[in-house]
KESE-201703 format. One line per field, with one value per residue (C-alpha): residue number from 1; residue in one letter; z, x, y. Coordinates in nm, 2 decimals, m for minus. Each point is the difference from the previous one (the first is absolute). Layout:
N
num = [NUM  ...]
residuo = [A  ...]
pz = [Z  ...]
px = [X  ...]
py = [Y  ...]
//
This chain:
119
num = [1  2  3  4  5  6  7  8  9  10  11  12  13  14  15  16  17  18  19  20  21  22  23  24  25  26  27  28  29  30  31  32  33  34  35  36  37  38  39  40  41  42  43  44  45  46  47  48  49  50  51  52  53  54  55  56  57  58  59  60  61  62  63  64  65  66  67  68  69  70  71  72  73  74  75  76  77  78  79  80  81  82  83  84  85  86  87  88  89  90  91  92  93  94  95  96  97  98  99  100  101  102  103  104  105  106  107  108  109  110  111  112  113  114  115  116  117  118  119]
residuo = [Q  V  Q  V  V  E  S  G  G  G  L  V  Q  A  G  G  S  L  R  L  S  C  A  A  S  G  S  S  S  P  W  H  T  M  G  W  H  R  Q  T  P  G  G  Q  R  E  F  V  A  S  C  T  S  G  G  T  T  N  Y  A  N  S  V  E  G  R  F  T  I  S  R  D  N  R  R  N  T  V  D  L  Q  M  D  S  L  R  P  E  D  T  A  V  Y  Y  C  A  V  R  R  W  G  T  P  W  S  G  A  Y  W  G  Q  G  T  Q  V  T  V  S  S]
pz = [21.73  m0.31  m0.30  m0.35  m0.26  m0.33  m0.26  m0.33  m0.25  m0.32  m0.39  m0.19  m0.36  m0.06  0.06  0.30  0.36  0.32  0.36  0.28  0.34  0.32  0.35  0.28  0.35  0.32  0.07  0.24  m0.17  m0.37  m0.18  m0.09  m0.36  m0.23  m0.34  m0.30  m0.18  m0.29  m0.13  m0.36  m0.06  0.03  0.10  0.31  0.23  m0.09  0.17  m0.13  0.24  0.36  0.24  0.34  0.30  m0.07  m0.36  m0.17  m0.32  m0.20  m0.33  m0.25  m0.32  m0.21  0.17  0.09  m0.16  m0.04  0.34  0.33  0.33  0.29  0.36  0.27  0.33  0.21  m0.16  m0.08  m0.36  m0.33  m0.34  m0.34  m0.28  m0.33  m0.32  m0.37  0.08  m0.25  m0.05  0.20  0.30  0.00  0.34  0.35  0.21  0.38  0.24  0.31  0.29  0.26  0.28  0.03  m0.07  m0.12  m0.37  m0.23  0.06  0.35  m0.10  0.02  m0.31  m0.16  m0.21  m0.31  m0.28  m0.38  m0.24  m0.35  m0.29  m0.36  m0.29]
px = [m3.06  m0.22  0.10  m0.18  0.15  m0.14  0.05  m0.12  0.13  0.16  m0.01  m0.31  m0.14  m0.29  m0.30  0.14  m0.06  0.23  m0.12  0.20  m0.03  0.10  0.04  m0.02  0.18  0.00  m0.35  m0.22  m0.32  m0.09  0.11  m0.28  0.11  0.23  0.09  0.22  0.16  0.23  0.28  0.16  0.36  m0.02  m0.35  m0.20  m0.12  m0.38  m0.29  m0.09  m0.25  m0.09  m0.23  m0.08  m0.04  m0.38  0.03  m0.04  0.21  0.11  0.18  0.14  m0.19  0.29  0.00  m0.38  m0.14  0.35  0.13  m0.14  0.12  m0.05  0.11  0.02  m0.07  0.11  0.34  0.03  0.06  m0.11  0.00  m0.02  m0.13  0.09  m0.15  m0.01  0.32  0.12  0.36  m0.10  m0.06  0.38  0.12  0.16  m0.32  0.03  m0.25  m0.09  m0.19  m0.15  m0.20  m0.35  0.03  0.36  0.07  0.20  0.32  m0.02  m0.04  0.26  0.16  0.14  0.32  m0.20  m0.02  0.07  m0.28  0.10  m0.25  0.13  m0.18]
py = [1.38  0.03  m0.17  m0.01  m0.26  m0.05  m0.27  m0.12  0.28  m0.15  0.04  m0.08  0.06  0.25  m0.14  m0.26  m0.01  0.05  m0.03  0.20  m0.08  0.20  m0.07  0.24  m0.11  0.22  0.04  m0.18  0.11  0.03  0.31  0.24  0.02  m0.20  0.10  0.01  0.30  0.00  0.21  0.03  0.11  0.40  m0.03  0.06  m0.25  m0.07  m0.18  m0.35  m0.16  0.00  m0.23  0.10  m0.25  0.02  m0.12  0.33  0.03  0.27  m0.01  0.26  0.05  m0.12  m0.35  m0.04  m0.30  m0.16  m0.03  m0.14  0.06  m0.25  m0.02  m0.23  0.20  m0.31  m0.04  0.39  m0.08  0.16  m0.12  0.18  m0.22  0.18  m0.12  0.12  0.19  0.25  0.15  0.32  m0.20  m0.06  0.16  m0.10  m0.08  0.09  m0.14  0.25  m0.04  0.27  0.05  0.15  0.39  m0.02  0.12  m0.20  0.23  m0.12  m0.37  m0.27  m0.13  m0.30  0.02  m0.05  m0.28  0.04  m0.07  0.02  m0.06  m0.05  0.11]
//
């Protein structure tokens, strides 16, 4: 059974930093892609960042240069270092993992962790 568990959310002032962590269990091999999405109240879930097992990273334009994603294939974990946070980064952040060829809609998702950035 696959389990995806996030940790590390919280409240921070604008300009500050937070680090989110995610652990995915239930697979004997590394997930092809591990990533982060976020959702604001009343908003749609949007892509934030992802990293493949080969180390290829992808970022949303809104976080490029401020957020850094990293993963550990042996432990099946993925972290998101968030720097220079802005109030508009406030959202529930979700970790997701997927196998090769599977869209995000078919991924395994965590329960989410709240990030609040005060101005």
